[in-house]
C-alpha positions in Angstrom: 209.0 8.6 87.5 209.8 7.2 90.7 212.8 5.5 92.7 213.0 2.3 91.1 212.3 2.4 88.1 213.9 1.5 84.7 216.3 4.3 83.1 216.5 6.6 86.8 220.0 5.6 87.3 220.9 7.3 83.6 220.4 10.4 85.9 221.6 12.8 88.1 218.7 12.3 90.2 215.5 11.3 91.0 214.5 15.3 90.5 216.1 15.2 87.3 214.7 12.8 85.9 210.5 13.4 87.2 211.6 17.1 85.4 213.8 16.5 82.3 211.4 16.2 79.7 211.2 13.4 76.7 207.2 14.1 76.2 206.4 13.4 72.0 205.9 16.0 70.1 205.0 14.2 66.6 202.5 11.1 66.6 204.2 7.9 66.1 203.1 5.2 63.5 200.8 2.3 64.8 201.3 -1.3 63.7 198.8 -3.6 63.1 201.1 -7.0 62.5 202.6 -6.6 66.2 200.0 -3.8 68.3 203.1 -2.1 68.8 202.7 2.1 68.9 205.7 3.7 68.2 206.8 7.2 68.7 210.2 9.4 68.8 210.7 11.3 71.9 211.8 14.7 72.5 214.8 16.5 73.9 216.2 16.0 78.4 215.8 19.7 79.5 217.5 22.0 80.4 218.6 21.9 76.7 222.0 23.3 76.9 223.5 23.5 80.2 224.8 21.0 82.3 222.8 19.7 85.8 221.1 16.1 84.5 225.2 14.7 85.3 226.8 12.7 82.5 224.3 10.0 82.5 222.3 9.1 78.6 219.1 10.4 80.6 216.3 7.9 79.0 213.9 7.9 77.6 214.3 11.3 75.6 215.6 11.6 71.9 214.4 7.5 71.2 212.9 6.0 69.8 210.0 4.1 72.0 208.0 1.1 71.5 204.6 0.4 73.6 202.2 -2.6 73.6 198.7 -0.6 72.6 196.9 -3.7 74.5 198.6 -2.6 78.1 200.0 0.2 77.4 203.7 -1.3 78.4 206.9 -0.4 76.8 208.2 -3.4 74.7 211.6 -1.6 73.5 213.6 1.6 73.8 216.3 2.8 71.4 218.5 6.0 71.7 219.7 8.0 69.5 221.2 11.4 70.8 222.1 10.4 74.2 222.2 12.4 76.9 221.4 15.9 73.9 222.7 19.0 74.2 221.1 20.4 71.6 218.2 20.3 71.5 217.6 17.3 68.8 215.5 15.4 70.1 213.6 12.3 67.9 210.4 12.8 67.5 211.0 12.6 63.8 208.1 10.3 61.9 209.3 7.1 61.9 208.0 4.8 58.3 207.5 1.3 59.1 208.2 -1.3 55.9 209.9 -5.0 55.4 213.4 -5.2 53.5 215.4 -8.0 53.9 219.1 -7.2 55.9 221.8 -9.9 57.1 220.1 -12.8 54.4 216.4 -12.3 56.5 213.0 -10.7 55.6 212.7 -8.3 59.2 210.0 -5.7 59.4 211.7 -3.0 60.2 211.4 0.9 61.2 213.6 3.4 60.3 213.9 7.4 61.3 216.4 10.0 60.0 216.5 11.9 62.6 217.4 15.8 63.7 220.6 15.0 64.7 221.8 13.9 61.0 222.0 10.2 62.1 219.9 7.4 60.0 218.2 4.3 62.1 217.3 1.3 61.1 215.3 -1.1 63.6 213.7 -4.7 64.1 210.4 -2.9 64.7 209.4 -6.7 66.7 212.7 -6.6 68.8 213.9 -3.6 69.1 217.2 -4.8 67.3 219.8 -2.5 66.7 220.6 -2.7 62.3 221.6 0.5 61.0 223.1 3.8 61.9 225.0 6.0 59.7 225.7 9.5 59.1 223.4 11.5 56.3 224.4 14.8 57.1 226.5 15.5 55.4 228.1 18.6 57.5 227.2 16.6 61.1 230.0 17.4 63.2 229.1 17.0 67.2 229.5 13.0 67.3 232.6 11.7 68.5 231.5 7.7 68.5 228.7 5.4 67.8 228.8 2.6 70.8 228.3 -0.8 70.2 224.7 -0.4 70.8 224.0 1.7 68.2 224.1 4.9 69.4 226.2 7.9 69.0 227.4 9.6 71.8 228.6 13.0 71.7 231.8 14.8 71.4 231.4 17.2 74.3 234.3 20.2 72.5 230.7 20.7 70.6 228.3 21.0 73.5 227.3 24.8 73.7 230.3 26.8 75.8 230.5 29.6 77.1 233.2 30.9 74.2 231.4 29.7 71.6 231.2 26.0 69.6 231.1 25.9 66.3 228.3 22.9 65.5 226.0 21.3 62.9 223.4 20.8 61.9 222.5 24.0 64.1 219.1 23.9 66.7 216.4 23.0 63.7 218.2 19.7 63.2 218.8 18.4 59.1 215.6 17.0 59.9 212.4 18.6 61.8 209.3 18.2 62.1 208.2 17.9 58.3 207.8 14.2 57.6 209.7 12.0 55.2 208.4 9.3 52.7 208.9 5.9 52.0 208.9 3.8 48.3 207.8 0.1 48.5 208.8 0.2 44.6 212.5 2.1 44.9 212.7 0.8 48.5 214.9 4.2 49.5 213.7 6.4 52.1 213.6 10.0 51.7 214.3 13.2 53.8 215.0 16.7 53.4 218.6 17.2 54.4 219.6 21.3 56.1 223.3 21.3 56.8 223.3 24.6 58.2 226.6 25.0 60.9 225.5 27.7 64.4 227.8 28.3 66.9 226.1 28.1 70.4 227.4 29.4 73.1 226.4 29.2 76.9 225.1 32.1 78.2 224.3 30.9 81.0 225.9 28.2 83.0 223.8 27.7 85.5 220.6 25.3 85.0 218.4 26.6 87.8 218.5 30.1 85.6 218.4 28.0 82.2 215.3 26.1 82.3 213.9 25.3 78.8 215.6 25.8 76.0 216.9 28.4 78.0 221.3 29.7 78.4 223.0 29.6 74.8 222.8 32.3 72.5 223.2 30.2 68.6 224.2 32.3 65.7 224.5 31.5 62.2 227.4 30.9 60.5 226.3 29.3 57.1 225.9 25.8 55.5 226.8 23.0 53.3 223.6 23.2 51.4 220.4 21.5 51.9 219.2 18.5 49.5 216.6 15.9 48.8 218.2 12.8 49.9 217.6 8.9 49.6 218.7 6.3 51.5 218.4 2.8 51.6 217.0 2.3 54.3 218.8 -1.4 55.2 222.0 0.1 54.7 222.1 3.2 55.7 223.8 4.1 52.2 222.8 7.4 50.5 221.8 7.2 46.9 222.0 10.0 46.1 221.3 13.9 46.9 219.8 15.8 45.3 220.4 19.8 46.1 217.7 22.4 46.3 217.5 25.4 44.8 219.5 27.4 47.6 222.4 26.8 50.1 220.2 28.5 52.5 220.7 27.4 56.1 217.0 26.4 58.5 213.6 26.1 57.3 213.8 28.4 53.7 216.4 25.6 52.1 213.4 23.2 50.8 211.7 20.4 51.8 210.4 22.4 54.8 206.8 20.9 54.6 207.5 17.3 54.2 207.1 14.6 51.6 205.4 12.3 49.6 205.8 9.2 46.7 203.9 7.9 44.8 202.8 4.4 42.9 204.4 6.4 40.0 208.4 6.6 41.1 207.3 10.1 42.5 208.4 12.0 44.8 206.6 15.6 45.5 209.1 18.7 47.8 208.6 21.7 47.8 211.9 23.8 47.1 213.4 26.9 48.1 212.2 28.7 45.3 208.5 28.6 46.3 208.1 26.2 43.6 206.0 22.6 44.3 208.2 19.7 42.7 208.1 16.0 41.1 211.2 14.0 41.3 212.8 11.3 40.1 211.7 8.2 43.3 214.8 6.6 41.3 217.5 9.3 39.9 216.0 12.6 42.5 215.9 14.1 38.8 212.9 16.9 38.8 210.2 16.5 36.2 207.5 19.0 36.6 207.4 21.9 39.0 204.6 24.6 39.5 205.5 27.9 41.7 202.8 27.9 44.6 204.9 29.6 47.3 206.3 27.6 50.1 205.2 25.0 50.7 204.0 24.3 54.3 203.0 20.3 54.9 203.2 17.0 52.9 200.9 16.4 49.8 198.1 13.8 49.9 197.4 12.5 47.3 193.0 10.5 46.0 191.6 9.9 44.3 188.0 11.9 42.5 186.0 10.4 40.0 188.6 8.2 38.6 190.8 11.0 38.6 194.2 11.1 40.5 194.9 14.3 42.4 197.6 15.6 44.2 196.8 17.7 47.5 199.1 20.5 48.7 199.2 24.0 50.9 201.1 27.1 50.3 200.3 28.9 53.1 196.5 29.3 53.9 195.6 28.0 50.2 195.2 24.7 49.1 196.3 24.2 45.6 194.7 20.9 43.9 196.6 19.1 40.8 195.7 16.4 38.4 197.1 14.8 35.1 196.0 16.0 31.6 193.0 14.5 30.7 
């Protein structure tokens, strides 16, 4: 970062921008048609205290596309301008094609950690959809004309405490979502925890990184396997996980898999590996193997389809009865 770089004017100073975070920490997706690599970026720092000015802090909490041949940025879209809760946008984006505004487009969608869902034209970066999918998310004040969500400052960490949803763990965190070209639905695990965010160190010099706050969980409105129409952002159905516990124990913590058999595979909060009907969310099958710790994969072996999933330090493979 140097003087004159784009986005610098959204920081308080060059020093703040140089050391202000925004690093990606999950892999993105490559689009061979446009030769773009699309990935999400991390949160700004200090994460919870003042010291960054009141600008948007580009290009933190953003979906970014770069040309793989040159490394130059093609476009960027910020999902959480001036994030104050560690709600990065590093979540795995999904590439698909769909009809939006009467036109077939090459699209990219992301369900962000802040409880909002976004769809963009992945060729141009044009914003198309912004909706709230986290039913309890209460931190936003408005959505601007470009589709970015603007925070309500009263939900920032404060000395007396601010009751905010989601928790810093997010409505979703690192766990990969899934998309079915058969149902044309985007599937994501949705957590709706509340926390009181206390500001414990208002001086950003003593609270760099993730310091300077205390977070106390105070409940949840429930956790769901959620299906979204990515061309509209509308939630089509929610299937409650069998627990209202907040945090990472609420189900779906390992990520999701969809199959051509119109199934969605996920782990629930009871240690079950579950196959859901991808059109309705109805549970169809389960096996109690323990807390699922990764998104399942499917493969063929000797002409037979298998599902492989991890629970703890053990791998489990399943196949249909012959």
